[in-house]
C-alpha positions in Angstrom: -17.0 -37.2 -48.5 -18.9 -34.6 -46.4 -17.6 -33.8 -42.9 -20.2 -33.2 -40.2 -19.4 -30.9 -37.3 -21.8 -32.4 -34.8 -19.3 -33.8 -32.3 -17.3 -30.6 -32.2 -20.5 -28.6 -31.7 -21.6 -30.9 -29.0 -18.3 -30.6 -27.2 -18.4 -26.8 -27.4 -22.0 -26.8 -26.0 -21.2 -29.3 -23.2 -18.1 -27.3 -22.2 -20.2 -24.1 -21.9 -23.0 -25.9 -20.0 -20.5 -27.3 -17.6 -19.3 -23.7 -16.8 -22.9 -22.3 -16.5 -24.1 -25.2 -14.3 -25.9 -23.7 -11.3 -27.1 -20.6 -13.2 -30.8 -19.9 -13.0 -33.4 -20.8 -15.6 -32.4 -20.8 -19.3 -29.0 -19.4 -18.4 -27.8 -22.9 -17.7 -29.2 -25.0 -20.5 -30.1 -22.9 -23.5 -26.9 -22.2 -25.5 -27.6 -18.6 -26.5 -28.7 -17.6 -23.0 -25.9 -19.5 -21.3 -23.3 -17.9 -23.6 -24.7 -14.4 -22.8 -24.6 -15.1 -19.1 -21.1 -16.5 -19.2 -19.7 -13.5 -21.1 -21.4 -11.1 -18.7 -20.0 -13.1 -15.7 -16.5 -12.8 -17.2 -16.9 -9.1 -17.5 -18.2 -8.7 -14.0 -15.4 -10.9 -12.6 -12.8 -8.5 -14.2 -14.5 -5.4 -12.8 -14.9 -7.0 -9.4 -11.2 -7.9 -9.1 -10.6 -4.2 -9.2 -13.5 -3.3 -6.9 -12.2 -5.9 -4.3 -9.1 -3.8 -3.8 -11.2 -0.7 -3.1 -13.5 -2.6 -0.8 -10.7 -4.0 1.3 -9.0 -0.6 1.6 -12.3 0.9 2.8 -12.6 -1.9 5.4 -9.1 -1.4 6.7 -9.6 2.4 7.1 -12.9 1.8 8.9 -11.2 -0.7 11.3 -8.3 1.7 12.0 -10.7 4.6 12.5 -12.8 2.7 15.0 -9.7 1.6 17.0 -8.2 5.1 17.0 -11.5 6.7 18.0 -11.6 4.4 21.0 -8.3 6.0 22.0 -9.8 9.5 21.6 -8.3 10.6 18.2 -9.5 10.9 14.7 -8.3 8.7 11.8 -6.8 11.6 9.8 -4.9 13.0 12.8 -3.5 9.5 13.5 -2.4 8.9 9.9 -0.7 12.4 9.8 1.0 11.7 13.2 2.3 8.4 11.8 3.8 10.2 8.9 5.4 12.7 11.2 7.1 10.1 13.4 8.2 8.2 10.3 6.2 5.0 10.7 5.7 3.6 7.2 3.1 0.9 7.8 0.3 0.2 5.4 -3.4 0.3 6.3 -3.8 -3.5 6.1 -1.0 -4.0 8.7 -2.4 -1.3 10.9 -5.8 -2.9 10.8 -4.4 -6.3 11.7 -2.4 -4.7 14.5 -5.6 -3.0 15.9 -7.5 -6.3 15.8 -4.9 -8.8 17.0 -2.4 -6.8 19.1 -4.4 -4.0 20.7 -1.6 -3.2 23.2 0.9 -2.6 20.4 -1.6 -0.4 18.6 -2.2 1.6 21.8 1.6 2.2 22.1 1.5 3.5 18.5 -1.4 5.8 19.3 0.5 7.0 22.4 3.6 7.8 20.3 1.4 9.8 17.8 -0.2 11.7 20.7 3.2 12.6 22.1 4.2 14.2 18.8 0.9 16.0 18.5 
């Protein structure tokens, strides 16, 4: 007896359409377009997981720079000063310190200025 693959194909299609729900136009309900859109989205997701790390580092540096400039110093001088006094704090933590605990950040800047 001949075996038909309709139910398996239907499941495969429905699974894809469930993933692409919310996409625009044919990308959500035409199998070929939906598959193309889905594969492209997977590729972009991979790339953007790497890009996210770059973007956050840039944000932290910008925040630190703004906080340090308010204290009358440049970012590069500040980071070099931290290295000289032996403070090994990453940029994320420095950024958080500048935002949430300004007084502690000012003390850090003062220590760097004293070494300079």
